[in-house]
N, C-alpha and C positions, 0 to 999 in steps of 0.2 A: 411465316410467323417469326422465324429467327431474324430475318432481314428487318422486319418491323421493330423488333426489340433492339437490334443493333442501331437502327436509325434513331430511336427515341433516346437510347443511352448516349449517342454522340451529341444529340441536341442538348441534353442535360449538361454534359461535360462542357460543351462550347458555351452555354449560357453561364455556367459557373466561372469560366475563364474570364469572360468579358463583362459579367454583371458586377459593376463596381461604381461607386459614387464618383461623379466627375468633380474635380476641384480646379480652381483657377486662382493661383496665388502669385504674389509679387514678393521678391526678396532682394535685399541690398544690405551692405554693412551698416551697423548701428552708428559707428563713429568713423569719420574721415577727417582729413585736414585740408585747408585751402590749397588748391593745386593738385590734390590727389585725383587720380583716375580710378574709377571703380565700375563694377557691373551692376546694372539694374535688370533683373530677369523676371519675365512673366511666364509661368509654366501652367499649361492646361493638360489634364490627364486624359486626353483623347486626341485622335488625329482627324476627327470629323469636325473641323472648325472653319469659320470664315468671318470676315469683317472684324479683324482685330483693330481696336482703336485705343491708342495710348492716351494719357492725359494731354489736354490741349497745351498747357504751359507748365513748366517745371521751374519754379523760381529758385534762385540760388545756385543753379547748375547749368553748365553748357553741355549740349549733346555733341560728342565727337563722332559717334558712329551709331547706326542702328535705325530701325530694328533688324538684326540678323536672325534668321529662322533656322532652327535645328530640330530634328526629330529623333526620338529615342524609343526603342522597343525592347522588351525583355520578357522571357517566360521562365518561371521557376516551378519545379516539381519537388515538394517537400512532404514526405510521408504520404505520398499518393495524392496530395492536394495540389492542384494546378492553379497557379496565379500568373496573370499576364499584365504587363504594364506598358501602356502606350502613351506618349506625351509629346507635346510640342512646346519649345521654349523660344520666346522672343527676347533678344538680348540687346541692351543699349550700353554703350560706353559713355559715362558721364564724367565731368570734372567739376569739382567744387570751386566756386569763384568768390565766395565770401563766407565769413564765419557766422554762426548762429544755429538755431534749431529750425529745421525745415520739415515739411510734410509733402510727400509726393502723392497726389490724388490717385484714386483707383482707375484702372483701365477696364475696358469692356470687350467682350467677344461673344460670338454666337457659336456654342458648342452643342453638337447633336441637336440642332434646331432650337435650342433655348439660349436666351441672352443671359450671360453671367457677368458679374462684377467682381473684380479682385479686391484684395485688401489694400488700404493705403499704407505707405511706408514712411516711417519717421527716421530722420537722419540728423545727427548732431555734427556740425562742422566746426573743427577746432582751428585756431590761428595757424599759420604756416610756421614750421620750425625755423627759428631765427638762425641757428647755427648752420642748418642745411642750406638755407637760402643764401647765407654769406659765402659758404663754400662754393655753391653753384655760380655766384657772381664773380668770385675771385678766379675760378679756374675756367670759366666759360662753358662748364658742362650744363646740360639740361637733364631733367629727370622728373620723377614724381615728387614734387615738393610737398612738404607736410608730413610725409611718412617718417617714422623714427629713423633719423640718420644714423648710419653705422658708425662705429667707433673708428679711431685711427687705424691704419693698416699695420702699425708696429705690433710687436709681440707683448704688449702691455695693455691693461684695461684701467682707465682712469675712474676716479670716484664720480665723475659726471656721466660716465657711460653705464655704470651699474651701481645701485645703492638700494638700501632697505630703509623705509621710514617707520617710525612708531608714533601713532596718533591716538589720543584719547578723546572721547566725546565731551568730557568735562575734566578740567584740571583743578577745579575747586568744588569739593563735595562735602557732605556731612558724613560722619561716621556711619557705616553700614549702608550708605547710599550707593547703588550700583552705577557703574559706567562701563563703556565698551572700549577695549584696547585693541588696536588693529595693527598688524605687521603687513606692510605692502611692499612688493618688489617693483622697482623702476629699472628698466633695462633697454639698451640699444643693441645688445649682443645676444647670441644664443647662449643661455646659461642653464646650468643644473646645479642643485644644492646637494652636497654629499653628506654634510654633518652640520647639525645645529646644536649649539650649547645654550639652552634657555636659562633665563634668570629664574630664581625661585619665588619671585613675587612676595618678598618678605613684607609682612604687615598687612597682607591681603588674603582674603579667601577667594580663590579663583575657580572658574568653571569655563571650559573651552566650548566655543560655538562650533557646532558641526557644519562643515562646509562640504560642497559637492566634491566627489573624488576627482572628477575631471575639472582641472582649473580653467577658468574662463579669462583669457587675456583680451584686453581692449586698449585702445589708444587713449592717452591722456596728456593734456598740455600742462607742463610743470616747469616753472622758471624759464619760460621761453623756449622749451624743447618739447618735442612730441615723443613720449616714451610708450613702450609696451608695458602694461601694468597688470598685476593680479594680486588679489588678497591672499597672503600665504597662511596666516593664522589669525584667529580672533579669540579674545578672552573677555568674559564679563567678570569684573573685579569688585569685591565688596571690602572696603577698608575696615580693618579691625582695630586700628589705633588712630589717635589724633595727632596733628602736627604735620610736618613736611615729610611725606613718604616718597622715597626715591625708587623708581623702577630702573634697575641696573641694566646696562647694555646686554644685548643678546648677540652672540657671535655666529656668523654663517660662513661655512667653508664652501666656496663656490668653484665650479669648473666651467670655464668659458671656452667655446669653440670659435676661434678667429680665423678668417680666411687669409691666406698668404699666396702671393704669386709664385708660380712654378715654371721652370723652363723645359721640363720634360714634355715633349709633344704628346706622348701617350696619355699622361695624367691630365694635360691641358685639354685633350679631346673629351675625356670622360668627366672632368670636374669643372668645365667651363673656364679653364685657365687658372683655377685657384685650387689650393689645397687647404687643409685645416690643421691648426695646431691647438693643443689643449693648454690653457693657461689657468693656473690655480690662483685664487684671490680670496682673501679673508675680508669679510664685511662685518662691520660693527655698528649697531644702532646707537644713536645718542641716548644719554640719560634723559629720563622724563620725571619731573617732580610733580607730585599731586599734593595739593594743600587740603588737608582733612580737618574740618571744623568739628568740635564736639557738639553733641546734641544740646539744645538750650536747657537751662535749669527749669524746674517746675514739673519734673516727670510725675505723672499720676501714679498712684499706688497700683501695684500689679502690672507695671509697664511690661509689655510683651517683648520689647526689643525690636519690634517691627519698624522698618523705615521704608516708606513707599506710599501706595494708595490702595486701601483695602476696604472690603465690606464683609458683613457677617450675617449668617442665617442659621436657623435651627429647626429641628423637627423631632417628633417623638412617635414611637410605634403605636402606643395605646395609653389612654388615660384611665381606662376601666380595666382593672386586672384583679387577679386573685392572689392570695398569699403564695409565695414561691414561684410566681410567674416572673419572667424576665422583662425588664423595661430597658429600652435602648433609646438614648437621646443622641441625635446626630447633629454636630455643629460643622458648618462649612465656612472657612475663612477664604475669601476670594480676592484677587487683585494682582498688583504688580509690585515687586520689591524683593526683599530678602526672605521669601516665604519659607525656605528650609531652615532658617536660623531663628525663627520666632519661637516663643514659648506658647504652650497651648492654653486657651481659656479654661478655667476650672469650674466645675459644677459642684455645689455643696448639697449632697444628698442628705436626707434625714438620717438620724443615727440608727433607726431600725432597719435601714437598707444595707444589704451586703454589696460592696462595690468591688470592681475589678479594674485593672490597669486599662487605660484607654487604647483603642485600636486606631492607628494613624495611617492614612493613605495620602501621599503627595501626588497630585495630578498636575504637573507643571511642565512648561517648556521655556527654553532660554531665549530671551530677547535682549536687545541692546540696553533696555532699562531695568534688567534684572529677570527674575523668574516670574512668569505670568501663568496664572491658573488658579488652583485652589488646594487647600489642605483640608481633608475630611477627617474629623475626629469623632469616633463613636464611643460613648460611655455606656457601660452595662451595669445595671444594679438590680437586686432582687429584694422585694419587700418581704419581711418575715412575719409581720403582724398586720392585722386588718385595721382600717381606719382611713381618715382623709389626711393627705399630706400635701405640702407645698414644696415644689422644687424651685428655688430662686433663680433669677436670670443670671447668665454668665456675662462677664464683661471682657472686652478686648481693647487695650489701649495701644496706640502706635503713633509714630511721628510722620505727619503728612509733609512730603517734600515740596508740594506745590504751594501750600499756604504757610509752610515753615512754622507749623504749630502742632501741638499734641491733640489727638482726637480719641474719644472713648466711645466704643460701640457696645450695644447691649442686646442680648437675645431676649426672647419672651420667657416669662415664668410659666410653670405648669402646675395645675392642681391634679393630684392623683387620688382616685377612689379605689381603695384596696378592700375587696371582700374576702371573707374567710373561705378558704377552699383548699383543695389539695394542690392544684397547680402543677406544672411540670416545666422546668427550665433546662432539662438535661440537653436537648438537641440545640437550643439557642446557645448555651454556654459552649458546647462542643464545637459549634461552627465559629464562635467568636474568639475563643482563647487558643493559645498554642500549647496548653497543658494537655498531657496525653491520657492520664488515667482519671476517671471519675468514680466516686462511690456515694450512693445515697444512703444517709443514716437518718431514719425517721423523716422529719421535715427539713433537715439541713443538708447542704451539699458541701462536701469537703474533698479537696484534692489530695490524693495519696500517691506514693511512689512504691511500686512493687519491685523487690529484688529477685529477679529471675535467675536461677542457677542451673546451668546445663550440666547434668551429670553424665559421665561416661561409664558404661558397663566395664567391669573388671576384665583386663586382658585386651581391650580395644584402645590402642594408642597410635598416634600418627607416626612416631619414630619407628623406623624399621618396616613400615607398611609399603605396599606397592606405590601409593601416592607419594610417599616420602622419596623413593628412588627415582620416580618419574620427574619429580621436581628438580633433580640434578641432571638427569640424562637428556631431557628435551632441550634445555638451554644449551648444553654442550653440543648436541647435534646441529642445532640452529647456527651456532657460531662457526662450526666447521664448514657447513654449506655456504654461509656468507663469505668465509675466507676464500673458498675455492672460486666462487663467482667473481669476487673482487679481483683476484689475481688474473683470472681470464680476461676480465674487462680491461685491466691495466695493460696486459700484453697486447690487446687489440689497439689500445690508444697509442702505444709506442710506435705503431706502424702508421706514421703520419700520412703517407701516400694513400693508404687504405681508408683512413678516416676522412681524408679530403674527398676521395672518390665517393665514399658512402654518403657524405653530406652535400654532394653537388646539387642534387635535386632540391633539397631543403633550402639551400642558399638561393637558388634560382627562383623558387616559389616566393621566398621572402621579398626578393627584389621586384618580382612581378606584382606582388601585392602593393608595394610602394608605387609602382608604375600605374596601377589601377587607381590609386588615390590621386596621383598627379593628373591622370586622365579626367577624373571627375572634376578636378579644379581647373581643367583646361590650361595646364602649364606645359606648353608644347615642347620647349627645349629640354626641360628637366625630364619630361616623360620619355622622349627618345633616348636621352642619355641613360636612363635607368633600364630601358629595354635592351639597349646594346650591352650594357654591363651584365645583364642577366644572361644573354646569349653567349657572349665571349667568356664570361666567368664560368658558366656551366660547362662548356666544352673544355676549358682549361682544367677545371677540377676533375672532370670525368676522365680525361686522357692523361692527367698528372703532368701537364706541360705548362710552363709559365706563359702568361698572356703575351709577353713581349716576344716569344718565339713562335707564336701562332700566326698563320696567314690563311686566307681562303684556300690557297693551293695545298698547303700541307695538311689542312683539316681534312680535305677529301682523301688524301693518302692515308692518314692515320685512322680515319673512320672505316675505310675499306679494309685495313688490316684487322680491325676488330669485327669484321663481318657484317657491318651495317649495310642495309639495302641501298643501292645506288640512287633509287628514287627518293629515299628519305634524306640522303646526303644532299641531293639537289634541293630538296625543300628547305633544309637548314640554311644552305648558302643563299637561297632566294630570300629567306626571311631576313638575313643580314642586309642584303642588297635593298630589299623593300624598305627596311627601317631607315637606312641611310638616304634613300631617294625621297621618301615621304617627308623627311624632316625639312627639306628645302623646296619641295614641289608645291606649286600653287594649287588651289582648289578647296574643296570642303575639308577643313582641318579635322573636324569631329569624326567624319566618316573615315578619313585616312588613319587617324589615331586608333579608332575602334578596330579597323582591319589589321593594323600592325600588332595590336595587343593580342587579338584572338589568334593570329598566325603564330606568334612567339609562344604562346601558351600551348598550342596544339603540337608544334614541332618539338618542344622540350619534352612533352608528355610521351610522344612516340619514340624519341631518342632514348628516354629512360628505359623503355621496354625492350630496346634493341641492343644496347651496350651491356654486356654481361662480363663480370670479372670473376 
């Protein structure tokens, strides 16, 4: 019986591991340039495949290589849940041969006995970078033309290598008409922004557009060059004045990492023959002038100040009520424009009605044309006498930017029949208003304020009590404990060798994470460089010996002195040799890189548990 239960449990776990929907997807860059080489990959999430067929013809591109087939497998256990991933990827290396917008048709494959079709891929091909092409022709070098050409190798950054633009969707608008302002970075170098001094947008009401936290960089052809670009900030501006309004320059303090050639063979080995120097550069955007026209004459009476495109609707909770019952009229102004800056349409209730301030709810989102959504206004009134009453329609006037004319919208009017009765509006008013206290006097409702006074019995005072003394003693004890811990930490930090040894594993893990990213991007040389840095750097930090004084021979001697097992020492040196050999060895690159990565991770983990200080 136990064997049967165990067998059923194993079958259930196995089915959970492999029961997963199979997908077949194609991936490639969104934008490339003429002459660029790039990868077109088809990935299917199973290894039971056959009869892979790529598109018959791929216009606009030349196939340099492919398809090359690679397999990937991984299993994860998270909180007891087992997930397994198996996939096969077919990779092509293509080169773009002409500019334009192209679509690569879907591929087909038979996976687990069923025919599957991938998605099509759309790619925009930009013209070749003129400056990069000129440099290649002059120097006789070949390369991936069309990619953002790097800046000059000097320790300076020109205004053509890095700049920020300011653009507006419209430079001629009406007062209160919304437009989108965009700050965009164009760069040929690795850049980071340390400080930005923004203009105050004088004469405008501004609202910032929420952008994704992870910036998306993409290729863009600008003035004959191919730049890496990203939108840095966007604002929707509403001009509050007429005439020529100037958006003053914004200043960006940038830090650029530029590669420089080095002669040190050790640095050349790990950094590909280059080192990096940080260059500070101040960027200033140009002034931008916005011409703001006043709204035309002939504004209708009760003009709301709205500029855009709007509609209006209304509703009432009941037209048959009793005296002292609450009536709620709901007006919704919808559309796009300066919704938060408009005045509310007014309702003229009969004199026998007691009225309250309207309740307003803005339900909007920001777009390039302004605020889109609705403003909901609720009016509350209470009839005090019986009879038939008419509530006239409310009007809303605004300036329509499309027709460049004023428009007036009208709600419907309501006839209310009020019968004599006791009624009860307490709960409706309590939910509607922000006032805290209610008191019913006969048939009328009045808001009153109560002055509550907290009296203390004689002899009970805070001064001199236990709470009073604890108020002083607890913060003093907390300060003393913090001071002791701070001095202890400072003493440990002064021992640089100890700190370096303590952080050796953390630094190595960080480098291996970067290596894992390079592995997924299939950047072979950079991957092996990062793994070697992790291995040599770890043992240097752990033994507190500069890398320049380390060799495979003295590593064995030093580790033996620390009592490390000889087998583990051999594994560590083998990991170094394997990494150096795999870098230049022919064969399956993906398999070799996976093996080197897992070996390095395992040997550092074992070494961390063996070296004790």
